[in-house]
Structure formats: structure tokens, C-alpha cells
C-alpha positions as CSV (number, residue, x, y, z in Angstrom):
1,M,-146.6,179.6,-89.7
2,T,-146.3,183.2,-88.3
3,A,-149.3,184.9,-86.7
4,M,-150.5,187.9,-88.7
5,S,-153.4,190.2,-88.4
6,I,-156.1,189.7,-91.0
7,A,-156.1,193.5,-91.6
8,T,-152.5,193.3,-92.6
9,I,-153.2,190.5,-95.0
10,L,-156.2,192.2,-96.6
11,T,-154.4,195.5,-96.9
12,A,-151.5,193.7,-98.7
13,V,-153.8,192.2,-101.3
14,S,-156.2,195.0,-101.8
15,D,-155.8,198.1,-104.0
16,R,-156.9,200.3,-101.2
17,R,-154.3,202.1,-99.0
18,P,-154.5,201.6,-95.3
19,P,-156.6,204.2,-93.4
20,V,-154.9,207.4,-92.4
21,S,-155.4,208.9,-89.0
22,T,-156.4,212.5,-88.9
23,A,-155.0,212.9,-85.4
24,S,-151.9,215.0,-85.2
25,K,-148.7,213.2,-84.2
26,T,-147.4,216.2,-82.4
27,S,-150.4,217.5,-80.5
28,K,-151.5,216.2,-77.1
29,P,-155.0,216.2,-75.6
30,I,-155.9,219.2,-73.5
31,P,-158.5,219.4,-70.8
32,L,-161.9,220.8,-71.8
33,A,-161.6,223.6,-69.3
34,E,-158.3,224.7,-70.9
35,L,-159.8,224.6,-74.4
36,A,-162.7,226.7,-73.2
37,A,-160.3,229.2,-71.7
38,M,-158.3,229.3,-75.0
39,I,-161.5,230.0,-77.0
40,E,-162.6,232.8,-74.6
41,R,-159.2,234.3,-74.9
42,R,-159.3,234.2,-78.7
43,R,-162.8,235.7,-78.7
44,A,-161.6,238.6,-76.5
45,E,-158.6,239.2,-78.6
46,T,-160.6,239.3,-81.9
47,G,-163.6,241.1,-80.5
48,V,-165.9,238.2,-81.6
49,G,-169.0,238.2,-79.4
50,E,-171.8,235.8,-79.4
51,L,-172.0,233.8,-82.7
52,P,-175.4,233.7,-84.5
53,R,-177.4,230.5,-84.2
54,N,-178.5,228.5,-87.2
55,S,-181.8,230.0,-88.6
56,G,-183.2,226.5,-89.0
57,K,-184.8,227.3,-92.4
58,R,-183.8,223.9,-93.9
59,R,-184.5,221.6,-91.0
60,T,-185.9,218.1,-91.8
61,P,-189.2,217.1,-90.4
62,G,-187.4,214.6,-88.1
63,K,-185.1,217.4,-86.7
64,K,-188.2,219.6,-86.2
65,A,-189.9,216.8,-84.3
66,L,-186.8,216.2,-82.2
67,L,-186.5,219.9,-81.3
68,D,-190.2,220.0,-80.4
69,A,-189.8,217.0,-78.1
70,I,-186.8,218.6,-76.4
71,R,-188.8,221.9,-75.9
72,D,-191.8,219.9,-74.6
73,A,-189.5,218.2,-72.1
74,G,-188.4,221.6,-70.8
75,G,-185.1,221.9,-72.7
76,N,-184.0,224.7,-75.0
77,W,-181.8,223.6,-77.8
């Protein structure tokens, strides 16, 4: 008997295809500071300033309560 992963067995007998990764096979992770610099550079090149925030017209009661709690705790989301 050969050791085999249960996932391999189930994939072989099911009609579903194996999951596909959305990660690029050619790109490599970049540091967050480098990403922030790239975004700032693109904003400067395109002339895009501050982006508008969501108006919040369709917030659920739960989301409103969460934002109120954050505000009461001294935060500003």
C-alpha cells in the first residue's frame, strides 16, 4: 500500500476540479513600505489626490453599532 493524501483521493473521485490558487506564479512579495511608495508614486503621476470615503448610506445596524463603539473608544474609522 502506498501512502496518499486524502485530498488526492477525494479529488480523483469527485466531479470538482482541484482549487486554483489566485497567487501569481511570477510575482514575489514586496515589503509594505515599498507598496506604499509605489501607490504614492502612482497617485502623483496621475494627479489623484485623496479618495472619497464611503458615504455609509447602506450600513447595516451592526456596522453602525460597531462604528459607534469605535468612536466611543476614541477611535475614528
